[in-house]
MDAnalysis code that builds the backbone (N, CA, C; Angstrom):
import MDAnalysis as mda
import numpy as np

u = mda.Universe.empty(162, n_residues=54, atom_resindex=np.repeat(np.arange(54), 3), trajectory=True)
u.add_TopologyAttr("name", ["N", "CA", "C"] * 54)
u.add_TopologyAttr("resid", np.arange(1, 55))
u.add_TopologyAttr("resname", ["MET", "GLU", "LEU", "MET", "GLY", "PHE", "PHE", "TYR", "ALA", "PHE", "ILE", "THR", "PHE", "SER", "LEU", "LEU", "PHE", "GLY", "ALA", "SER", "LEU", "GLY", "PHE", "ALA", "THR", "ILE", "PHE", "ASN", "THR", "ALA", "SER", "ILE", "SER", "VAL", "VAL", "GLU", "ARG", "SER", "ARG", "GLU", "LEU", "ALA", "THR", "LEU", "ARG", "MET", "ILE", "GLY", "TYR", "THR", "ASN", "GLY", "GLU", "VAL"])
u.atoms.positions = np.array([
    [-4.087, -39.165, 6.231],
    [-3.268, -37.766, 6.523],
    [-2.237, -37.855, 5.491],
    [-2.172, -37.976, 4.223],
    [-2.528, -37.385, 3.421],
    [-3.407, -36.203, 2.683],
    [-4.181, -36.012, 3.842],
    [-5.604, -35.087, 2.832],
    [-5.074, -34.012, 4.599],
    [-4.608, -34.581, 5.396],
    [-3.878, -33.062, 6.260],
    [-2.289, -32.516, 5.825],
    [-1.747, -33.285, 5.130],
    [-0.721, -32.810, 4.205],
    [-0.824, -31.486, 3.484],
    [-2.643, -31.566, 2.841],
    [-3.025, -31.084, 1.458],
    [-4.106, -29.333, 1.971],
    [-4.177, -30.312, 3.326],
    [-4.909, -28.846, 4.630],
    [-3.491, -27.957, 4.276],
    [-2.807, -28.121, 5.432],
    [-1.762, -27.550, 5.388],
    [-1.050, -27.303, 4.836],
    [-0.679, -27.297, 3.145],
    [-0.701, -26.600, 1.921],
    [-1.562, -25.538, 1.763],
    [-2.730, -26.318, 1.499],
    [-3.505, -25.301, 1.118],
    [-3.903, -23.521, 2.514],
    [-3.544, -24.474, 3.467],
    [-4.207, -23.030, 4.465],
    [-2.595, -22.336, 4.090],
    [-1.494, -22.820, 4.021],
    [-0.425, -21.814, 3.621],
    [-0.429, -21.250, 2.472],
    [-0.741, -21.322, 1.839],
    [-1.092, -20.702, 0.318],
    [-2.071, -19.588, 0.989],
    [-3.088, -19.784, 1.263],
    [-4.465, -19.250, 1.809],
    [-3.591, -17.767, 2.623],
    [-3.196, -18.036, 3.834],
    [-2.453, -17.140, 4.782],
    [-1.001, -16.277, 3.405],
    [-0.440, -16.850, 2.763],
    [0.403, -16.562, 2.136],
    [-0.318, -15.166, 1.343],
    [-1.086, -15.911, 0.607],
    [-1.815, -14.865, -0.879],
    [-3.091, -13.754, 0.518],
    [-3.166, -14.165, 1.272],
    [-4.013, -12.928, 2.442],
    [-2.587, -12.555, 2.240],
    [-1.133, -12.296, 3.308],
    [-0.647, -11.508, 3.548],
    [-0.178, -10.468, 2.396],
    [0.118, -11.285, 1.625],
    [0.918, -10.457, -0.091],
    [-0.823, -9.144, -0.654],
    [-1.995, -9.640, -0.493],
    [-2.707, -9.120, -0.601],
    [-2.857, -7.829, 0.202],
    [-2.646, -7.604, 1.803],
    [-2.971, -6.830, 2.505],
    [-1.159, -5.942, 2.379],
    [-0.463, -6.311, 1.966],
    [0.889, -5.485, 1.680],
    [0.478, -4.395, 0.990],
    [-0.236, -4.886, 0.027],
    [-0.210, -4.999, -1.912],
    [-1.725, -3.738, -1.547],
    [-2.131, -3.864, -0.821],
    [-3.399, -2.590, -0.461],
    [-2.477, -1.776, 0.249],
    [-1.941, -1.786, 1.301],
    [-0.880, -0.958, 2.223],
    [-0.395, -0.037, 1.304],
    [0.700, -0.759, 0.513],
    [1.197, -0.015, -0.054],
    [0.754, 0.911, -1.202],
    [-0.345, 0.144, -1.727],
    [-0.761, 1.087, -2.683],
    [-1.506, 2.349, -2.117],
    [-2.261, 2.226, -1.211],
    [-2.712, 3.567, 0.018],
    [-1.569, 4.542, 0.087],
    [-0.360, 4.076, 0.608],
    [0.399, 4.826, 1.523],
    [1.718, 5.170, -0.224],
    [1.561, 5.134, -1.136],
    [1.812, 5.515, -2.252],
    [0.850, 6.247, -3.226],
    [-0.052, 5.871, -3.170],
    [-0.909, 7.568, -3.796],
    [-1.624, 8.467, -2.922],
    [-1.396, 8.589, -1.437],
    [-1.606, 9.142, -0.228],
    [0.127, 9.894, -1.280],
    [0.919, 10.338, -0.813],
    [2.363, 10.665, -0.949],
    [2.298, 11.486, -2.476],
    [1.576, 10.555, -3.586],
    [1.405, 11.290, -4.680],
    [0.292, 12.326, -4.494],
    [-0.511, 12.554, -4.400],
    [-1.724, 13.238, -3.991],
    [-1.088, 14.270, -2.955],
    [0.092, 14.486, -1.359],
    [0.193, 15.481, -1.250],
    [1.380, 16.121, -1.676],
    [2.214, 15.846, -2.513],
    [3.088, 16.360, -3.722],
    [3.006, 16.611, -4.691],
    [1.492, 16.804, -5.248],
    [0.965, 17.290, -5.759],
    [0.271, 19.063, -4.912],
    [-0.658, 18.436, -4.018],
    [-1.094, 19.748, -3.101],
    [0.234, 20.895, -2.980],
    [1.446, 19.724, -2.740],
    [2.528, 20.719, -2.525],
    [2.991, 21.713, -3.389],
    [3.361, 21.214, -4.587],
    [3.380, 21.969, -5.691],
    [1.679, 22.810, -6.738],
    [1.143, 22.567, -5.748],
    [-0.172, 23.652, -6.230],
    [0.379, 24.576, -5.578],
    [0.152, 24.505, -4.396],
    [1.091, 26.195, -3.453],
    [1.683, 26.259, -4.072],
    [3.014, 25.844, -4.183],
    [4.248, 26.512, -4.766],
    [3.941, 26.994, -5.513],
    [3.559, 26.520, -7.068],
    [2.857, 27.648, -8.234],
    [2.029, 28.532, -8.427],
    [1.724, 28.422, -6.865],
    [0.345, 29.442, -7.180],
    [1.422, 31.041, -5.998],
    [2.421, 30.620, -5.654],
    [3.144, 31.987, -5.228],
    [3.725, 31.599, -3.482],
    [3.173, 30.718, -2.562],
    [3.950, 30.503, -1.560],
    [4.888, 29.909, -1.632],
    [6.059, 30.090, -0.156],
    [6.928, 30.042, 0.242],
    [7.429, 29.072, 1.026],
    [8.292, 28.441, 0.547],
    [9.201, 26.674, 1.072],
    [8.344, 27.028, 2.903],
    [9.055, 28.442, 3.406],
    [8.414, 28.335, 4.447],
    [6.632, 27.957, 4.725],
    [6.206, 28.496, 4.226],
    [4.243, 28.869, 4.072],
    [4.165, 27.338, 4.055],
    [5.052, 26.516, 2.761],
    [4.204, 25.424, 2.624],
    [4.265, 24.377, 3.763],
])
């Protein structure tokens, strides 16, 4: 029974670690995408495009 308790704790820790790693990956991907897109829009504005054209 003691071994089963350790097993459940290990599985819980693994699931939490996997979930946090997945969240971090999705968050980093989304934030990098937003930063790149804002840089592209700023470049278009700098070369003379209006807000409507962008």
